[in-house]
C-alpha positions in Angstrom: 63.8 94.8 82.4 67.1 96.7 82.4 68.5 97.4 79.0 72.0 96.5 77.8 74.8 98.6 79.1 76.8 100.9 76.8 80.4 99.7 76.8 82.7 102.2 78.6 86.0 103.5 77.5 89.2 102.4 79.4 89.4 105.7 81.3 85.9 105.8 82.6 85.1 104.8 86.2 83.3 101.5 86.3 80.2 101.0 88.6 82.2 98.8 91.0 84.8 101.5 91.4 82.2 104.2 92.0 80.5 102.0 94.6 83.8 101.3 96.4 84.7 105.0 96.4 81.3 105.8 97.9 81.7 103.1 100.5 85.2 104.3 101.5 84.0 107.9 101.6 81.2 106.9 103.9 83.5 104.8 106.2 86.2 107.5 106.4 83.7 110.2 107.1 82.1 108.3 110.0 85.4 107.3 111.5 86.5 111.0 111.5 83.2 112.0 113.2 83.6 109.2 115.8 87.2 110.3 116.5 86.0 113.9 116.9 83.3 112.8 119.3 85.8 110.8 121.3 88.1 113.7 121.7 85.4 116.2 122.5 83.7 114.0 125.1 86.8 114.2 127.4 88.7 111.5 129.2 87.3 108.8 131.4 87.7 108.3 135.1 91.2 106.9 134.4 93.5 106.2 131.5 92.3 102.6 131.0 88.6 103.6 130.9 89.4 106.3 128.4 90.9 103.7 126.1 88.0 101.4 126.8 85.6 104.2 125.7 87.6 104.6 122.5 87.2 100.9 121.6 83.5 101.0 122.6 82.7 103.8 120.2 84.4 102.0 117.4 82.7 98.7 118.3 79.3 100.5 117.8 80.4 101.8 114.5 81.6 98.4 113.3 78.3 96.8 114.3 76.4 99.4 112.2 78.7 98.8 109.2 78.0 95.1 109.6 74.3 95.7 109.1 74.8 97.8 106.0 77.0 95.2 104.4 74.2 92.5 104.7 71.2 94.8 104.1 71.2 93.8 100.4 70.8 97.3 99.2 70.3 97.1 95.4 72.6 99.9 94.5 75.6 98.3 96.3 74.7 94.7 95.4 74.5 95.3 91.7 77.8 97.1 91.7 79.9 95.1 94.2 78.1 91.8 94.5 76.8 89.9 97.4 79.8 87.6 97.5 82.3 90.4 98.1 79.9 92.2 100.5 79.6 88.9 102.5 83.4 88.5 102.6 83.7 92.1 103.9 80.9 91.3 106.4 82.9 88.3 107.7 86.1 90.3 108.2 84.4 93.3 109.8 82.7 90.7 112.0 85.9 89.3 113.4 87.3 92.8 113.8 84.1 93.6 115.8 84.6 90.5 117.9 88.1 91.5 119.0 87.1 95.2 119.4 84.3 94.2 121.8 86.5 91.8 123.8 89.1 94.5 124.1 86.5 97.1 125.2 85.0 94.7 127.8 88.4 93.7 129.2 89.5 97.3 129.5 86.3 98.3 131.2 86.7 95.7 133.9 90.4 96.4 134.3 89.7 100.2 134.5 87.2 99.9 137.3 89.3 97.3 139.1 92.2 99.8 139.0 89.9 102.6 140.1 88.5 100.6 143.1 91.8 98.9 143.9 90.1 95.4 143.7 90.4 92.2 141.6 89.0 92.0 138.1 86.8 89.0 139.2 85.1 91.1 141.9 84.8 94.0 139.6 83.2 91.8 136.9 80.6 90.6 139.4 79.9 94.1 140.6 79.5 95.5 137.1 77.0 92.7 136.2 74.6 94.4 138.7 74.7 97.6 136.8 72.0 97.6 134.0 74.1 99.3 131.4 77.1 97.1 132.0 74.9 94.0 132.1 73.5 94.8 128.7 77.0 95.3 127.3 78.1 91.9 128.8 75.2 90.1 127.2 75.8 91.7 123.9 79.5 90.8 124.1 78.6 87.2 124.9 76.3 86.9 121.9 79.0 88.4 119.6 81.5 85.8 120.9 79.0 83.0 120.2 78.5 84.2 116.7 82.2 84.6 116.1 82.8 81.1 117.4 80.3 79.4 115.1 81.5 81.5 112.1 85.1 80.1 112.2 85.7 77.8 109.3 86.3 74.7 111.5 82.9 75.1 113.3 81.0 76.4 110.2 81.9 73.3 108.2 80.3 71.0 110.8 77.0 72.8 111.0 74.0 72.6 108.7 73.3 75.9 107.0 69.9 76.2 108.7 71.5 75.7 112.2 74.3 78.2 111.5 71.9 80.7 110.0 69.5 80.4 113.0 72.3 81.0 115.4 73.7 83.8 113.3 70.4 85.7 113.6 71.4 86.2 117.3 73.3 89.2 115.9 70.0 91.1 115.9 69.7 90.4 119.6 73.2 91.7 120.1 72.2 94.8 118.0 69.3 95.6 120.3 71.4 95.1 123.5 74.2 97.3 122.1 71.6 100.0 121.2 70.1 100.1 124.7 73.6 99.9 126.3 74.8 102.9 124.3 71.6 104.8 125.2 72.4 104.4 128.9 76.1 105.3 128.4 75.7 109.1 128.7 79.4 109.7 128.1 78.9 108.6 124.4 75.3 108.9 123.2 74.4 112.2 124.9 77.8 113.8 125.4 76.6 116.7 123.2 73.6 117.6 121.0 75.6 116.8 117.9 76.6 113.4 119.3 73.0 112.5 120.1 71.8 113.6 116.6 74.7 111.7 114.9 74.1 108.4 116.7 70.3 108.5 116.2 70.7 109.2 112.5 73.3 106.5 112.1 71.2 103.9 114.0 68.0 104.8 112.2 69.8 104.7 108.8 71.3 101.2 109.5 68.0 99.8 110.9 66.1 101.3 108.0 68.4 99.9 105.4 68.3 96.5 106.9 64.5 96.4 107.2 64.1 97.8 103.7 66.5 95.4 102.0 65.8 92.2 103.9 62.1 92.4 104.7 60.1 95.3 103.2 61.4 95.0 99.6 61.2 91.2 99.3 57.7 91.2 100.7 56.5 94.0 98.5 58.0 92.4 95.3 56.4 89.1 96.0 53.0 90.7 96.7 53.3 92.8 93.6 54.6 90.2 91.2 52.8 87.0 92.6 55.4 84.6 91.3 53.9 81.2 90.2 55.5 78.0 88.9 54.4 77.4 85.4 56.6 74.4 84.4 59.2 71.9 85.7 61.3 70.5 83.0 64.0 67.8 83.6 67.1 68.6 81.6 68.9 65.3 82.5 68.9 62.7 85.2 70.2 65.2 87.8 69.4 68.6 86.3 66.0 70.3 86.2 64.7 73.7 85.1 61.9 75.5 86.9 59.9 78.2 85.0 58.3 80.9 87.0 56.0 83.7 85.8 54.2 86.6 87.5 52.5 89.9 87.1 54.3 93.1 85.9 57.6 91.3 85.3 58.7 94.2 83.1 59.0 96.2 86.4 61.4 93.6 87.9 64.9 95.0 87.9 66.6 91.8 86.8 69.6 91.3 84.5 71.0 88.3 82.8 73.8 86.8 85.0 72.0 87.6 88.3 70.7 85.1 90.8 67.7 85.0 93.1 67.1 83.3 96.4 64.2 80.9 95.8 61.7 79.4 98.2 58.8 77.0 97.3 56.7 77.1 100.4 54.2 74.6 99.1 56.9 72.0 98.6 59.6 72.8 101.2 59.6 74.5 104.6 59.6 78.3 104.3 63.1 78.5 105.8 64.6 76.3 103.2 66.1 78.6 100.5 68.6 78.3 97.8 70.5 80.7 95.6 70.1 79.8 91.9 71.1 81.9 88.9 68.7 82.9 86.2 69.4 80.4 83.4 67.7 82.6 80.8 67.7 86.3 80.3 64.7 87.7 82.3 61.8 88.9 80.3 58.1 89.6 80.4 57.4 85.9 79.8 58.9 84.8 83.1 62.0 83.6 84.9 63.9 80.3 84.7 66.3 78.6 87.1 68.3 75.5 86.2 69.8 73.5 89.1 71.8 70.3 89.5 70.8 67.9 92.3 73.6 68.3 94.9 71.4 68.3 98.0 67.9 67.5 99.2 66.5 71.0 98.3 67.9 71.1 94.7 67.1 67.4 94.2 63.5 68.0 95.1 62.9 70.8 92.6 61.7 68.3 90.0 58.8 67.6 92.4 57.6 71.2 92.8 53.9 71.3 91.8 53.1 73.3 88.7 50.8 76.2 89.7 52.2 76.5 93.2 53.5 79.9 94.5 57.2 80.7 94.5 58.8 83.2 96.9 61.6 85.0 95.1 64.1 87.2 96.8 66.3 89.3 94.6 67.5 89.6 92.0 71.1 89.9 93.3 74.6 90.0 92.0 77.1 92.0 90.0 77.8 89.3 87.5 76.2 91.3 84.6 77.0 93.3 81.6 76.7 96.4 83.7 80.5 96.0 84.4 81.7 95.6 80.8 84.6 97.8 79.8 85.6 96.2 76.5 83.7 95.4 73.2 84.8 91.7 73.3 83.6 89.1 75.8 85.0 85.8 77.1 82.6 83.7 79.1 84.2 80.8 81.1 81.9 78.3 82.7 82.2 75.0 84.5 79.4 72.5 85.1 76.2 74.0 86.2 78.0 77.4 86.3 76.9 77.6 82.7 73.5 78.9 83.8 74.3 82.6 84.3 76.6 82.4 81.3 73.8 81.0 79.1 71.6 83.9 80.2 74.3 86.4 79.4 74.7 85.0 75.9 71.3 86.6 75.1 72.9 90.0 75.8 76.2 89.3 74.1 77.3 91.4 71.2 77.1 89.6 67.8 80.3 88.0 66.6 82.5 89.1 69.5 81.8 86.4 72.2 83.9 83.3 73.0 82.6 80.6 75.4 84.8 78.1 77.2 82.7 75.4 78.8 84.5 73.0 81.1 82.8 69.6 81.8 83.9 66.0 82.6 82.1 64.7 79.6 79.7 66.0 76.9 76.9 64.2 78.7 77.5 66.5 81.7 77.1 69.7 79.7 74.0 71.3 81.0 71.9 73.3 78.4 74.6 72.5 75.7 72.1 72.7 72.8 70.9 76.1 73.9 74.4 77.4 74.4 75.4 76.2 70.9 72.4 77.8 69.4 73.0 81.2 71.0 76.7 81.2 70.2 76.0 80.3 66.6 73.3 83.0 66.4 75.8 85.6 67.4 78.6 84.3 65.2 80.8 83.5 68.3 82.9 80.6 69.2 82.3 77.8 71.7 85.0 75.5 73.0 83.7 72.5 74.9 86.5 71.4 77.2 85.4 67.9 78.1 87.5 65.2 79.8 89.9 64.9 82.8 92.5 67.5 83.4 95.3 65.0 82.7 93.9 64.5 79.2 94.7 68.1 78.4 98.4 67.7 79.3 98.1 70.8 81.5 95.3 72.8 83.1 92.8 73.9 80.4 92.8 77.3 82.1 96.5 77.7 82.4 98.0 80.8 80.6 99.2 78.8 77.6 95.8 77.1 77.1 93.9 80.3 77.5 96.1 82.2 75.1 95.9 79.4 72.5 92.1 79.3 72.7 91.6 83.0 72.9 94.6 84.9 71.5 93.1 88.4 72.3 92.0 87.5 75.8 93.7 90.6 77.3 91.4 92.7 75.1 88.2 91.2 76.4 86.0 91.3 79.4 86.1 87.9 81.1 83.3 86.4 83.1 84.0 83.3 85.2 81.5 81.0 86.9 81.9 77.5 88.1 83.1 75.2 90.9 85.6 76.9 93.3 88.7 74.9 92.0 87.9 75.7 88.4 87.2 79.3 89.1 90.5 79.6 91.0 92.4 78.0 88.2 90.8 80.3 85.6 91.5 83.4 87.6 95.1 82.3 88.2 95.6 81.8 84.4 94.1 85.2 83.7 96.4 86.9 86.2 99.4 85.2 84.6 98.4 86.5 81.3 98.1 90.0 82.9 94.5 90.5 81.9 93.6 93.8 83.7 91.7 93.2 86.9 88.9 95.6 85.9 88.1 93.3 83.0 87.8 90.1 85.1 84.4 89.4 86.7 83.7 86.4 88.9 81.0 85.9 91.5 80.8 83.1 94.1 77.2 83.4 95.4 75.9 81.7 98.5 73.9 82.3 101.6 76.6 81.8 104.2 
């Protein structure tokens, strides 16, 4: 397992800052190269087609960045977090959509102008050209993915349906690759251009295959995860204990989550992200989940002794990012699970926990949390009851300052339902807690 992190001084670059700097350097360097290739390749057959080529080159670059953002590369994931990478993936995706549509429209318009004919006739004519047809098909797939990824449509689709359709992105990827191979004005405009595009495509493909397929398969074959116990914590909460071989080699930290599959109990494509509810160790892993859907509700029926397929660990919600000696852990509902795990790494006597629940009966793992806080000489505030009973938001700036007077001097970790997390982050901003000391991760598959 990974050892605890040494707390950094205020002037030292945090891992997330280093990762963002590396990403921006990578992005800027590739944009500069693509701009240079565009200029050196010369103009198109007319001005419109020249601009179309400009958008086409950048569309290819955006698509490759899309792959890298969801490749789940450990170095990036542990420093930035899957939630932020997924948000960036979403916005790059919509930028890609409009870039592709602009490129396609300008290509048709450019050839229509060149041949002095209508855009409709030009579109039909271009569909008979293999390279153009591949580009049209790729654009159509990207439009479909963009449409189903809008919030209005996404909310109406089951995750499995949305995810299955979203995998069409890989079809678009193959079509774009072959399309670019046949466009000699970009891929083979020079020896440097050919080498550059091949290296970039191979790097993106390699990262995706390694992070999404090779590494998960290897880890599960190596560790052979097995369910050892299923323990009901309450009427709607259950803990599942998983063990395996060589767990000391698993690079997991308290606060991270895994994507769990139980093939003997559910279909292989049914997966859920659950945090580790105990610090990982050689004895095994533990997840604790509340029944909010059929998959999580069925966990109490997972057979002991069955195999588990574990993908991960993922997430930047760990002590790796600590910058201050004191820690404030804020949790709501079942969001206590990663916080409970982090308590096993917390410094003695310098940890405060704010645990928000509707009632004490809803406080998952409360006895364990109390024991760990007491063991470290910390403080636990159980914030039970309706918001109206507090007179104001329990995470408003006044409440936070009253409960934790030195909050601005602490690292703050927040995990809970979206509304609670938003309220806590708003209160911390109002108190002017430095952003580098605030850590929150909203994990999910979509």
